[in-house]
C-alpha positions as CSV (number, residue, x, y, z in Angstrom):
1,X,-24.3,7.4,-8.6
2,X,-25.0,9.9,-5.9
3,X,-22.1,11.6,-4.2
4,X,-22.7,10.0,-0.8
5,X,-22.9,6.6,-2.4
6,X,-19.7,7.3,-4.4
7,X,-17.9,8.3,-1.2
8,X,-19.1,5.1,0.6
9,X,-18.0,2.8,-2.3
10,X,-14.6,4.6,-2.5
11,X,-14.1,4.3,1.2
12,X,-15.0,0.5,1.3
13,X,-12.6,-0.1,-1.7
14,X,-9.7,1.6,0.1
15,X,-10.4,-0.1,3.4
16,X,-10.4,-3.5,1.6
17,X,-7.1,-2.6,-0.1
18,X,-5.5,-1.5,3.1
19,X,-6.6,-4.6,4.9
20,X,-5.0,-6.7,2.1
21,X,-1.8,-4.7,2.4
22,X,-1.9,-5.3,6.2
23,X,-1.3,-9.1,5.5
24,X,2.0,-8.4,3.9
25,X,4.0,-9.3,7.0
26,X,2.8,-12.9,6.9
27,X,4.5,-13.5,3.6
28,X,7.6,-11.3,4.3
29,X,8.3,-13.2,7.5
30,X,7.9,-16.6,5.7
31,X,10.3,-15.8,2.9
32,X,12.7,-14.1,5.2
33,X,12.9,-17.2,7.3
34,X,14.0,-19.0,4.1
35,X,16.9,-16.6,3.7
36,X,15.4,-14.3,1.0
37,X,16.2,-10.6,0.9
38,X,13.7,-7.8,0.6
39,X,14.7,-7.4,-3.0
40,X,13.9,-11.0,-4.0
41,X,10.6,-10.8,-2.1
42,X,9.7,-7.7,-4.1
43,X,10.4,-9.7,-7.3
44,X,7.8,-12.3,-6.2
45,X,5.3,-9.7,-5.2
46,X,5.3,-7.9,-8.5
47,X,6.5,-10.3,-11.3
48,X,3.7,-12.8,-11.1
49,X,1.0,-10.2,-10.7
50,X,2.2,-8.4,-13.8
51,X,2.0,-11.6,-15.8
52,X,-1.6,-12.3,-14.6
53,X,-2.7,-8.7,-15.5
54,X,-1.1,-8.8,-19.0
55,X,-2.7,-12.2,-19.8
56,X,-6.1,-10.9,-18.6
57,X,-5.9,-7.8,-20.8
58,X,-4.6,-9.6,-23.9
59,X,-7.5,-12.1,-23.7
60,X,-10.4,-10.1,-22.2
61,X,-9.7,-6.4,-22.4
62,X,-7.2,-5.3,-25.1
63,X,-8.6,-1.8,-25.0
64,X,-7.0,-1.4,-21.6
65,X,-3.5,-1.7,-23.1
66,X,-4.0,1.3,-25.4
67,X,-2.3,4.4,-24.0
68,X,-0.9,7.6,-25.4
69,X,2.9,7.3,-25.5
70,X,3.3,10.8,-24.2
71,X,1.6,9.6,-21.0
72,X,4.0,6.7,-20.5
73,X,5.9,8.6,-17.8
74,X,2.8,8.3,-15.5
75,X,2.9,4.5,-15.5
76,X,6.7,4.3,-15.5
77,X,6.7,6.6,-12.4
78,X,4.1,4.6,-10.7
79,X,5.9,1.3,-11.4
80,X,9.5,2.2,-10.9
81,X,9.5,5.1,-8.6
82,X,6.5,4.2,-6.5
83,X,5.9,0.5,-6.5
84,X,9.5,-0.8,-6.7
85,X,11.0,1.8,-4.4
86,X,8.2,1.5,-1.9
87,X,8.2,-2.3,-1.8
88,X,11.9,-2.6,-1.2
89,X,11.9,0.1,1.5
90,X,8.8,-1.3,3.2
91,X,10.0,-4.9,3.2
92,X,13.4,-3.8,4.5
93,X,11.7,-2.0,7.3
94,X,9.7,-5.1,8.2
95,X,12.9,-7.1,8.3
96,X,14.5,-4.6,10.7
97,X,11.6,-4.1,13.1
98,X,8.1,-5.2,14.0
99,X,5.2,-5.3,11.5
100,X,3.3,-2.5,13.3
101,X,6.3,-0.2,13.5
102,X,6.9,-0.6,9.8
103,X,3.3,0.2,9.1
104,X,3.3,3.3,11.3
105,X,6.3,4.7,9.6
106,X,4.6,4.1,6.3
107,X,1.7,6.3,7.3
108,X,3.6,9.5,7.1
109,X,2.2,9.1,3.6
110,X,-1.2,10.8,4.1
111,X,0.4,14.1,5.0
112,X,2.6,13.9,1.9
113,X,-0.4,13.1,-0.4
114,X,-2.4,15.9,1.1
115,X,0.3,18.5,0.4
116,X,1.0,17.2,-3.1
117,X,-2.7,17.0,-3.9
118,X,-3.2,20.6,-2.9
119,X,-0.4,21.7,-5.2
120,X,-1.1,19.4,-8.2
121,X,-4.9,19.0,-8.1
122,X,-6.0,22.1,-6.2
123,X,-7.4,19.7,-3.6
124,X,-8.5,21.7,-0.6
125,X,-6.8,21.1,2.7
126,X,-9.8,21.2,5.0
127,X,-10.0,21.2,8.8
128,X,-11.6,17.7,8.7
129,X,-8.8,16.3,6.6
130,X,-6.1,17.8,8.8
131,X,-7.8,16.6,11.9
132,X,-8.4,13.1,10.5
133,X,-4.8,12.9,9.3
134,X,-3.5,13.9,12.7
135,X,-5.8,11.5,14.6
136,X,-4.9,8.6,12.2
137,X,-1.2,9.3,12.5
138,X,-1.4,9.5,16.3
139,X,-3.4,6.2,16.2
140,X,-0.6,4.6,14.1
141,X,1.9,5.6,16.8
142,X,-0.2,4.1,19.5
143,X,-0.9,1.0,17.5
144,X,2.8,0.5,16.9
145,X,3.6,0.8,20.5
146,X,5.9,3.8,19.9
147,X,3.8,5.8,22.4
148,X,3.3,4.2,25.8
149,X,5.7,1.2,25.7
150,X,8.9,3.0,25.0
151,X,9.5,1.1,21.8
152,X,12.7,2.3,20.0
153,X,13.1,2.2,16.3
154,X,16.5,1.3,14.7
155,X,17.9,4.1,12.7
156,X,18.0,2.1,9.5
157,X,14.4,1.0,9.9
158,X,13.4,4.7,10.5
159,X,15.1,5.7,7.3
160,X,13.6,3.0,5.1
161,X,10.2,3.5,6.7
162,X,10.1,7.2,5.8
163,X,11.3,6.4,2.3
164,X,8.6,3.8,2.0
165,X,6.0,6.5,3.0
166,X,7.2,8.7,0.2
167,X,7.0,5.9,-2.4
168,X,3.6,4.9,-1.2
169,X,2.3,8.5,-1.4
170,X,3.5,8.8,-5.0
171,X,1.2,6.0,-6.2
172,X,-1.9,8.0,-5.1
173,X,-0.5,10.9,-7.1
174,X,0.3,9.0,-10.2
175,X,-3.0,7.2,-9.9
176,X,-5.0,10.4,-9.8
177,X,-3.1,11.9,-12.8
178,X,-4.0,8.7,-14.7
179,X,-7.6,9.0,-13.8
180,X,-7.7,12.7,-14.7
181,X,-6.4,11.8,-18.1
182,X,-9.2,9.4,-18.7
183,X,-7.5,6.1,-18.2
184,X,-9.4,3.2,-16.6
185,X,-8.1,1.7,-13.3
186,X,-7.2,-1.6,-15.0
187,X,-5.0,0.3,-17.4
188,X,-3.2,2.1,-14.6
189,X,-2.8,-1.0,-12.6
190,X,-1.5,-3.2,-15.5
191,X,1.1,-0.8,-16.8
192,X,2.2,0.0,-13.3
193,X,2.9,-3.6,-12.6
194,X,4.6,-4.1,-16.0
195,X,7.0,-1.3,-15.4
196,X,7.6,-2.4,-11.9
197,X,8.3,-6.0,-13.1
198,X,10.9,-4.6,-15.5
199,X,12.5,-2.7,-12.6
200,X,12.7,-5.8,-10.4
201,X,14.8,-7.5,-13.1
202,X,17.7,-5.3,-12.1
203,X,18.0,-7.0,-8.7
204,X,16.7,-10.5,-9.7
205,X,19.0,-13.1,-8.2
206,X,17.8,-16.6,-9.4
207,X,20.4,-18.4,-7.2
208,X,19.0,-16.9,-4.0
209,X,15.5,-18.0,-5.0
210,X,16.6,-21.5,-5.9
211,X,18.5,-21.8,-2.6
212,X,15.4,-20.6,-0.6
213,X,13.1,-23.0,-2.4
214,X,15.4,-25.8,-1.6
215,X,14.9,-25.2,2.2
216,X,11.2,-26.1,2.0
217,X,8.6,-28.0,-0.1
218,X,8.7,-26.7,-3.7
219,X,4.9,-26.9,-3.9
220,X,4.5,-24.9,-0.7
221,X,7.1,-22.3,-1.8
222,X,5.3,-21.7,-5.2
223,X,1.9,-21.6,-3.5
224,X,2.9,-19.0,-1.0
225,X,4.6,-17.0,-3.7
226,X,1.4,-17.0,-5.8
227,X,-0.8,-16.2,-2.9
228,X,1.4,-13.2,-1.9
229,X,1.4,-11.9,-5.5
230,X,-2.4,-11.9,-5.5
231,X,-3.4,-11.1,-1.9
232,X,-0.9,-8.3,-1.0
233,X,-0.1,-7.1,-4.5
234,X,-2.6,-7.5,-7.3
235,X,-5.8,-7.3,-5.4
236,X,-5.1,-4.3,-3.2
237,X,-3.7,-2.2,-6.0
238,X,-6.8,-2.9,-8.1
239,X,-9.1,-2.0,-5.2
240,X,-7.1,1.1,-4.3
241,X,-6.9,2.4,-7.9
242,X,-10.7,1.9,-8.3
243,X,-11.2,3.7,-5.0
244,X,-9.4,6.7,-6.5
245,X,-12.2,7.0,-9.1
246,X,-14.7,7.7,-6.2
247,X,-12.7,9.7,-3.7
248,X,-9.7,12.1,-3.8
249,X,-6.2,10.9,-3.1
250,X,-5.8,12.9,0.1
251,X,-8.9,11.2,1.6
252,X,-8.0,7.8,0.3
253,X,-4.5,7.9,1.8
254,X,-5.9,8.8,5.2
255,X,-8.5,6.0,5.1
256,X,-5.8,3.6,4.1
257,X,-4.4,4.2,7.6
258,X,-6.4,1.1,8.6
259,X,-3.5,-0.9,7.3
260,X,-1.4,-0.7,10.5
261,X,-4.6,-1.9,12.4
262,X,-4.7,-4.9,10.1
263,X,-1.0,-5.4,10.5
264,X,-1.3,-5.3,14.2
265,X,-4.1,-7.9,14.2
266,X,-1.9,-10.1,12.0
267,X,1.0,-9.6,14.4
268,X,-1.2,-10.6,17.3
269,X,-2.9,-13.6,15.7
270,X,-0.1,-15.1,13.7
271,X,3.1,-14.0,15.5
272,X,1.8,-13.5,19.0
273,X,2.8,-9.8,19.0
274,X,-0.1,-8.8,21.2
275,X,-1.0,-5.1,21.4
276,X,-1.2,-3.5,24.8
277,X,-3.8,-0.9,26.0
278,X,-2.1,1.8,23.9
279,X,-2.4,-0.4,20.9
280,X,-6.1,-0.6,21.3
281,X,-6.2,3.2,21.8
282,X,-4.4,3.4,18.5
283,X,-7.0,1.2,16.7
284,X,-9.8,3.4,18.1
285,X,-7.9,6.5,16.8
286,X,-7.6,5.1,13.3
287,X,-11.2,4.1,13.1
288,X,-12.2,7.5,14.4
289,X,-10.2,9.2,11.6
290,X,-12.1,7.1,9.0
291,X,-15.4,8.0,10.6
292,X,-14.5,11.7,10.7
293,X,-13.9,11.7,6.9
294,X,-17.2,10.1,6.2
295,X,-19.6,11.8,8.7
296,X,-20.6,14.3,6.1
297,X,-19.4,12.7,2.9
298,X,-21.9,14.6,0.8
299,X,-20.8,17.9,2.2
300,X,-17.8,20.1,1.4
301,X,-16.1,19.2,4.6
302,X,-15.6,15.6,3.4
303,X,-13.9,16.8,0.3
């Protein structure tokens, strides 16, 4: 596949992943209304997705389960340090503030990925990347309403939001290390979820889940739980990890800035959290950043 087509495919995969992640708030708000904590929501998000992946690999792709034991730290890090840590922090932020503010705090991640990629993978920090990162981050601030409307962020939400950005950034790093070692995206995704599922068992509280399920229809509860596992967990991680095979993590993390745009649209459509003029300016900024990264995708500047 030619370089420009690879860049386009990678970009589309990451945009699709980010859009799926942007739907997270719908499910978090639903389960929060039933009295579940961010820890229990994390269990839902990860546990069922890990079961689906394991069953798929055992039946259709056992080769994907073969790894070198000396590389197990990659998958353990992605599952425990990145996915579990990120999920708990991000869900906690959503519960403390609006969907869009939680998303903008998350997007300190591209700068973290850019710096770590430069050190670990010798990924060049180009002017285009820096400019796109700055424009995307500025757009996130506008989209969240932090600029223009005087929105204030609770201190606890700010802390968990920044920590979620760090955890989110680490997945790109672990994912690239996995790909560099020759592992397929399905292998990376499956083991990440399996380790993350093991990690969630440490804060699994069956009594909370049973109590929450009792506050609504059992069928509806299970259906929403399964949908969340697929739509905002399994699907986007598969898309994003495949995207990393086509584009570098520093670029992928910036492109994923479309998530707060998706979260803002969800907030407006589902929860009537309508963006003002600054919100629309933010959306334009994020889209501009993605365009900047792809204007010359076949040239060095896009690297």
